[in-house]
C-alpha positions in Angstrom: -107.8 -118.4 -69.8 -104.5 -119.8 -70.1 -101.8 -119.8 -67.1 -99.9 -117.0 -66.3 -96.7 -119.5 -66.6 -97.7 -120.8 -70.4 -98.5 -118.1 -71.8 -94.6 -116.6 -70.3 -94.2 -119.6 -73.1 -95.6 -119.2 -75.9 -94.2 -115.4 -76.1 -90.4 -117.1 -75.7 -91.0 -119.2 -78.9 -92.8 -117.5 -79.9 -89.7 -114.9 -80.5 -87.9 -117.9 -81.0 -89.3 -118.9 -84.2 -89.3 -114.7 -85.0 -86.1 -114.6 -84.9 -83.7 -117.6 -86.4 -83.6 -118.0 -90.0 -85.7 -120.5 -91.3 -84.9 -123.7 -94.3 -84.5 -120.8 -97.5 -82.2 -118.7 -95.7 -79.6 -122.1 -94.0 -79.9 -123.7 -97.5 -78.8 -120.2 -99.1 -76.4 -119.5 -96.4 -74.5 -123.0 -97.0 -74.5 -123.0 -100.8 -73.0 -119.5 -100.7 -70.5 -120.5 -98.7 -69.8 -124.1 -100.1 -69.8 -122.9 -103.7 -69.9 -118.6 -103.1 -71.3 -115.7 -104.8 -72.7 -116.8 -108.3 -74.4 -120.7 -106.9 -76.2 -118.4 -104.4 -76.9 -116.6 -106.4 -78.6 -119.1 -108.8 -80.2 -120.8 -105.1 -82.2 -117.5 -104.2 -84.1 -117.1 -107.6 -84.5 -120.9 -107.6 -86.3 -120.3 -104.4 -87.5 -116.2 -105.2 -89.3 -118.0 -108.5 -90.9 -120.5 -106.2 -93.0 -118.9 -103.9 -94.7 -117.5 -106.5 
């Protein structure tokens, strides 16, 4: 069985990964800030289409 320190480190890293945005979110936010709402929505539609 893993040690308590290893379990706590694993839990902390898991929470950190769960609350940080992924690459899609970073892409959408940067596109929206740089080129406006319409470009962000078009990018969102493209990302959504790729996941289907």
